[in-house]
Every structure is written in C-alpha cells, then in structure tokens.
matplotlib code that plots the C-alpha trace (Angstrom):
import matplotlib.pyplot as plt

x = [151.0, 148.2, 148.4, 146.4, 148.1, 146.7, 148.0, 146.5, 147.0, 147.5, 143.7, 143.9, 141.8, 142.6, 144.3, 145.1, 144.0, 144.9, 144.5, 147.2, 146.8, 149.4, 147.7, 146.0, 147.4, 147.1, 143.6, 142.8, 139.6, 138.6, 135.4, 137.6, 139.2, 138.5, 137.1, 138.9, 140.8, 139.1, 135.7, 137.1, 139.3, 139.3, 141.9, 145.4, 146.6, 150.3, 151.2, 147.7, 148.0, 146.7, 149.7, 149.1, 148.7, 151.9, 153.9, 152.5, 153.4, 156.9, 157.9, 159.2, 158.1, 156.3, 156.2, 153.8, 153.8, 150.9, 148.5, 145.0, 142.9, 139.2, 137.8, 134.2, 133.2, 135.7, 139.2, 142.4, 146.2, 148.1, 151.6, 151.4, 154.0, 153.4, 155.9, 155.8, 155.4, 157.4, 157.2, 160.2, 161.0, 161.0, 157.9, 155.6, 152.5, 151.0, 151.6, 151.7, 150.2, 150.8, 148.7, 150.0, 148.0, 148.0, 146.1, 143.5, 142.3, 139.1, 140.1, 139.7, 136.2, 135.5, 136.7, 134.7, 131.6, 132.6, 133.1, 129.5, 128.3, 130.1, 128.6, 125.2, 125.8, 127.1, 123.9, 121.2, 120.8, 120.7, 118.1, 116.0, 115.9, 115.2, 112.3, 110.5, 109.4, 107.8, 106.3, 104.4, 103.3, 101.9, 100.1, 98.5, 97.4, 95.9, 93.9, 92.5, 91.5, 89.9, 87.8, 86.9, 86.0, 84.7, 81.8, 84.1, 84.7, 87.5, 89.4, 88.9, 90.1, 93.3, 93.8, 93.6, 96.1, 98.5, 98.0, 98.8, 102.0, 103.1, 102.7, 104.8, 107.5, 107.4, 107.8, 110.7, 112.5, 111.9, 113.4, 116.3, 117.2, 116.9, 118.9, 122.3, 120.9, 117.4, 116.4, 114.0, 110.6, 109.8, 106.2, 104.0, 103.6, 101.1, 103.2, 100.2, 98.6, 101.8, 102.1, 98.5, 99.4, 102.3, 100.1, 97.6, 100.3, 102.0, 98.8, 99.1, 102.7, 101.9, 99.0, 101.1, 103.7, 101.1, 102.7, 100.6, 101.2, 100.2, 99.9, 99.9, 99.4, 100.4, 99.5, 102.2, 102.3, 102.8, 106.5, 108.4, 109.7, 109.8, 107.0, 108.2, 111.7, 110.4, 108.0, 110.8, 113.0, 110.4, 109.5, 113.1, 113.0, 109.5, 110.7, 113.7, 111.4, 109.1, 112.1, 113.4, 110.0, 108.6, 104.9, 103.1, 105.3, 104.5, 105.8, 104.6, 104.8, 104.4, 104.4, 105.1, 106.9, 110.5, 112.9, 116.6, 118.9, 115.9, 114.6, 111.3, 111.2, 108.5, 109.4, 108.6, 109.4, 109.5, 109.6, 109.6, 109.8, 112.2, 115.6, 117.5, 120.9, 124.1, 126.2, 124.4, 124.4, 126.1, 123.4, 124.1, 127.9, 130.0, 133.0, 131.5, 133.6, 132.1, 131.9, 129.6, 127.6, 126.9, 125.1, 122.7, 122.4, 124.2, 123.1, 122.0, 118.5, 119.3, 122.3, 120.0, 117.4, 120.1, 121.2, 117.6, 116.9, 120.2, 119.4, 116.1, 118.1, 116.9, 118.5, 118.3, 118.7, 118.8, 118.6, 118.7, 119.3, 119.9, 116.7, 114.9, 113.8, 114.9, 113.7, 114.5, 113.6, 113.5, 113.5, 112.4, 112.7, 109.5, 111.2, 112.1, 115.5, 118.2, 118.5]
y = [73.9, 72.4, 68.8, 65.9, 63.2, 59.9, 56.5, 53.1, 49.7, 46.4, 46.3, 49.7, 51.2, 54.8, 55.0, 58.8, 61.7, 65.3, 68.4, 71.1, 74.4, 77.1, 79.5, 77.1, 74.8, 71.0, 69.7, 66.1, 64.4, 61.6, 60.8, 59.1, 56.6, 53.0, 53.6, 51.9, 54.7, 54.0, 54.8, 58.4, 58.6, 56.8, 54.1, 55.5, 53.4, 53.0, 50.6, 49.0, 48.3, 50.0, 52.1, 51.7, 47.9, 47.9, 49.7, 47.4, 44.4, 45.5, 47.7, 50.4, 54.0, 55.4, 59.0, 60.0, 63.6, 65.3, 62.5, 63.1, 62.7, 62.3, 64.1, 64.1, 67.2, 67.2, 66.3, 67.8, 67.4, 66.2, 65.0, 61.8, 60.1, 56.7, 55.3, 52.1, 52.2, 49.6, 48.1, 47.5, 44.3, 46.2, 44.5, 46.6, 47.4, 50.2, 53.1, 56.9, 58.8, 62.4, 64.3, 67.8, 70.1, 73.7, 76.5, 76.8, 73.2, 72.4, 69.2, 70.5, 71.6, 68.3, 66.4, 68.5, 67.7, 64.0, 64.4, 65.6, 62.7, 60.2, 61.7, 61.5, 57.8, 56.9, 58.4, 57.5, 53.8, 54.4, 57.2, 54.9, 52.2, 54.7, 56.3, 53.0, 52.1, 55.5, 55.6, 52.4, 53.7, 56.9, 54.9, 52.8, 55.9, 57.4, 54.3, 54.3, 58.0, 57.4, 54.5, 56.3, 59.6, 58.3, 60.7, 63.8, 64.1, 66.6, 64.4, 61.3, 63.2, 64.3, 60.8, 59.2, 61.7, 61.0, 57.2, 57.7, 59.7, 57.2, 54.3, 56.2, 56.8, 53.2, 52.0, 54.4, 53.2, 49.6, 50.2, 52.1, 49.3, 46.5, 48.1, 49.8, 52.5, 53.9, 54.3, 57.3, 56.4, 59.0, 59.7, 62.6, 64.9, 67.7, 70.2, 72.3, 69.2, 68.2, 71.8, 71.6, 68.3, 70.1, 73.0, 70.6, 68.6, 71.8, 73.5, 72.1, 73.1, 76.6, 76.9, 75.8, 78.4, 81.1, 81.5, 82.1, 79.3, 80.6, 78.9, 80.8, 78.7, 79.5, 77.7, 75.1, 71.8, 68.3, 67.3, 64.0, 63.5, 61.3, 62.8, 61.4, 62.9, 66.3, 66.5, 65.6, 68.3, 71.0, 69.9, 70.3, 73.9, 74.5, 73.1, 75.4, 78.3, 77.4, 77.1, 80.5, 82.4, 83.8, 84.1, 86.5, 85.8, 84.0, 81.2, 81.3, 78.6, 79.9, 78.0, 79.7, 79.2, 80.3, 80.2, 79.8, 79.6, 78.8, 75.9, 75.9, 75.2, 74.9, 77.3, 76.6, 79.5, 79.1, 82.6, 83.3, 86.4, 84.8, 85.7, 85.0, 83.4, 85.1, 83.1, 82.8, 79.2, 77.9, 75.2, 73.7, 74.3, 71.8, 74.1, 76.1, 75.4, 72.8, 75.3, 77.5, 74.5, 73.6, 76.9, 76.3, 72.4, 69.9, 71.4, 68.0, 69.2, 71.7, 69.7, 66.7, 69.0, 70.3, 66.8, 65.8, 68.8, 68.5, 64.8, 65.9, 68.2, 71.3, 74.2, 75.5, 79.2, 80.9, 84.6, 85.6, 88.7, 88.7, 89.6, 90.1, 86.5, 83.9, 83.0, 79.6, 78.9, 75.4, 75.1, 71.8, 71.2, 70.7, 68.3, 66.0, 64.8, 63.9, 60.2]
z = [-31.0, -28.9, -27.9, -26.6, -24.6, -23.4, -22.3, -22.9, -21.4, -23.3, -23.9, -25.6, -22.8, -21.9, -18.5, -18.5, -20.7, -20.8, -23.0, -23.3, -25.0, -25.6, -23.2, -20.8, -18.2, -18.7, -17.9, -17.2, -18.5, -16.2, -18.3, -20.9, -18.5, -19.1, -22.6, -25.6, -27.4, -30.7, -29.1, -28.6, -31.7, -35.0, -35.2, -35.9, -38.9, -39.9, -42.7, -42.6, -38.9, -35.8, -34.8, -31.0, -31.3, -33.4, -30.7, -28.0, -30.0, -31.4, -28.4, -30.7, -30.9, -33.9, -35.2, -37.9, -39.2, -41.1, -40.3, -41.7, -38.6, -38.9, -35.8, -34.7, -36.7, -39.6, -40.7, -39.3, -39.7, -36.7, -35.8, -33.8, -31.6, -29.9, -27.5, -25.4, -21.6, -19.6, -16.1, -13.9, -15.8, -19.1, -20.3, -22.5, -20.4, -22.4, -24.7, -24.5, -27.4, -28.2, -30.8, -31.7, -33.9, -35.0, -33.2, -36.0, -35.6, -33.9, -32.3, -28.7, -29.5, -31.1, -28.1, -25.7, -27.8, -27.7, -23.9, -23.6, -25.8, -23.6, -20.5, -22.1, -23.0, -19.5, -17.9, -20.4, -19.7, -15.9, -16.5, -18.7, -16.1, -13.3, -15.2, -15.9, -12.3, -11.4, -14.9, -14.3, -10.9, -12.5, -15.2, -12.5, -10.6, -13.8, -14.5, -11.0, -11.2, -14.6, -13.2, -10.0, -11.5, -14.9, -14.9, -15.1, -18.8, -18.6, -16.1, -18.3, -21.4, -19.6, -18.1, -21.6, -22.9, -20.1, -20.6, -24.3, -23.6, -20.9, -23.5, -26.0, -23.5, -22.3, -25.9, -26.4, -23.3, -24.2, -27.6, -26.1, -23.7, -26.2, -29.1, -29.4, -31.7, -31.9, -35.5, -36.1, -37.5, -40.1, -41.0, -42.2, -39.2, -38.8, -36.8, -35.7, -34.2, -32.5, -31.0, -29.8, -28.0, -26.3, -25.3, -23.7, -21.9, -20.6, -19.4, -15.9, -15.6, -16.8, -14.4, -11.5, -12.3, -13.2, -16.6, -19.8, -22.3, -25.7, -29.1, -32.4, -35.5, -39.0, -42.3, -42.4, -44.4, -43.0, -43.0, -42.8, -39.3, -36.2, -34.2, -30.8, -31.3, -32.5, -29.6, -27.3, -28.8, -28.4, -24.9, -23.9, -24.9, -23.4, -20.0, -20.1, -20.8, -17.9, -15.6, -16.7, -16.5, -13.3, -12.3, -14.6, -17.6, -20.8, -23.0, -26.6, -29.3, -32.9, -36.2, -39.5, -42.8, -43.5, -46.4, -46.3, -49.3, -51.5, -49.4, -47.5, -43.7, -41.1, -38.3, -34.7, -32.4, -28.6, -27.0, -23.2, -21.1, -18.6, -17.3, -20.5, -20.8, -19.7, -22.2, -25.6, -26.8, -23.7, -23.3, -26.7, -26.7, -24.6, -24.8, -21.9, -18.8, -16.5, -13.5, -15.6, -16.7, -13.1, -12.6, -15.4, -15.3, -17.4, -20.7, -22.1, -23.0, -25.7, -26.9, -27.5, -29.2, -31.5, -32.4, -33.2, -35.3, -37.3, -37.9, -39.4, -41.7, -39.8, -37.9, -34.3, -33.7, -30.2, -29.4, -25.8, -23.6, -19.9, -18.1, -21.4, -22.4, -24.9, -28.4, -29.8, -33.5, -34.9, -38.7, -40.2, -43.9, -45.8, -48.2, -45.3, -44.0, -46.4, -47.1]

ax = plt.figure().add_subplot(projection="3d")
ax.plot(x, y, z, "-o")
ax.set_aspect("equal")
plt.show()
C-alpha cells in the first residue's frame, strides 16, 4: 500500500504533509502547508459531515474503508483513518489523516499535478503585479519612438503592433487581478493570421539569435477559440524552441489539417533543430523529480500550454530526441470546444 499522511489544525489548515510509497522513502511537501485541506482534497464526508471536522469536534477517531475518493484526475478507492491530536492538557488541537491506497492508483501523480498547480497559483498573482510596471514603461517608450521616428514606416508599423500586444496583455492582467477565475472569450479565429502575428512578433528574437523563423501555411478553416490564450500557448512553445536552438538553426511553424477518430482538427506544428529533451514530456509532467526540473526550468510553460489546449478540446503531442530537435503538435478541434 502507498499512503498520504497530513495533519491539520483546528482551522482545517494543513500543518504537515508527506507522501510514502512502498519503494520510496517518505517525502515531505512544504507547498501544501497553510492551505485548507479541502483546497487540496475534496472534503471527506462521513454521515453527512466533514469527517475531519467531526473528529476535531467529538475527539474520537474515525476509520473509513473503501472510500470513493475523487482525486484531481479521476476517482480512486482509499482507506482513510482520522485521529485527533492533543496538547499537554488533552485538548484537541488538530487531527492526523492517513490515506492508504493500492499501488495501481494514480493519487500520487494526481497530487504532484495539484502540487504544480498550487505552485503556479502562488506565483501567478505576484508575477502579474510584477509585469505591469515594466509593461507600462515599455509602452511609454514605444509611444516616444513612434512620435520621434514617425517618418520611418517600418518602425511605426512595429511600434503599433507592440502597442496592440501590450494593450492585450494589460487587459489580461487587469482581468486576472480583478477576478478569481478568467473566463475564456471564444470567437472565430483564423489560425493562419494568428500564426503570422506570432512570426512578426518573433522576428526580432529570431534575428538576435541568428535562427531562421519559418512559417508554412496550410488551407485551414477558422475555429472557435480564445485567441489570446491560443497565442499564449503557441508562444510558450516557440520561446522554448528559441531557447533550445543555437545560431544557424531553425524554428518552423506549420499549419495543416488532421483527423483523429473521425474528428477534424487544425494542426499547428512547432519544429526546432535544437538540443531536444533528455526526458520526453518532462516539461508537461509534474511527476519529474524537482531536481531534474531545476535543470530545465520550472516547466510551467508547457504545462500551462497543455491545460489551455485541453480546455479547448484539443491535444498536445511532443516528440523529441536528444541533440536532434523537438516537434510539438497542437491539435484544435474544428467543431470548437465542448460546451
């Protein structure tokens, strides 16, 4: 049996958290500390009451066998035991919860994914605030350059494009900071036009790195999607490709049609001639050990990209070989995301 053990205080906030597998030493997870337990797990219900609240109130242990536990990516069967924790005066000050599950369950993987989501959540608000000030400074500089060099049409065109992208990003940040959940805004999107915008925006970066940035356009229909989110998802991959590709290499964006299980998809391929990935899928799989993640960054970019694509009803496929480049394929349904 594998197990998850955590303790909570009287406010149901996690005060200790550890994972234990049959063949792995116990590992603590500090990122869960201070978080209400039901923000990590669904509430554990016993006789129509929260089992942990019940133990804290009654001071009696509870054991529940074969509990249907709704984990982040599915449903599993676990054995649960909850016992009260006392101080020296025998007052109940918290509870210890033990979840035991069979080896074929995916709860550890689920929690590692949740761990990544919590890390993203903890950093996202600070990131949004941190980006806003330099963004305003950049916008001011662009306006100045456009006014000073207004006779240079190419510079003005790029300045207007940068202004437009800054405005989009500023609206996104404002929405993020003012709401608890950003609702995607679906509309008809011409994917080839969106890819052309990305090629234009990425040209400077490609020139600086001396990398060829190539677009190949197929005959694809407009699809229902959130253009800001899709552009963000593609740019995450493009930026990774630029980082991985040395001078003289290439990054190629290609659009085409694809069919899977009888359904039609618009395909967006991002192919680079870079160093490739030593662990296929590591950037989108939070099960990779943290020490490996430190070598390649936090891995949030492709993880967020995958979440965006899946929310749109699509698929993300990665093929990579060390020192031989990487190909990422995004498949977006022509029929639009499921309601």
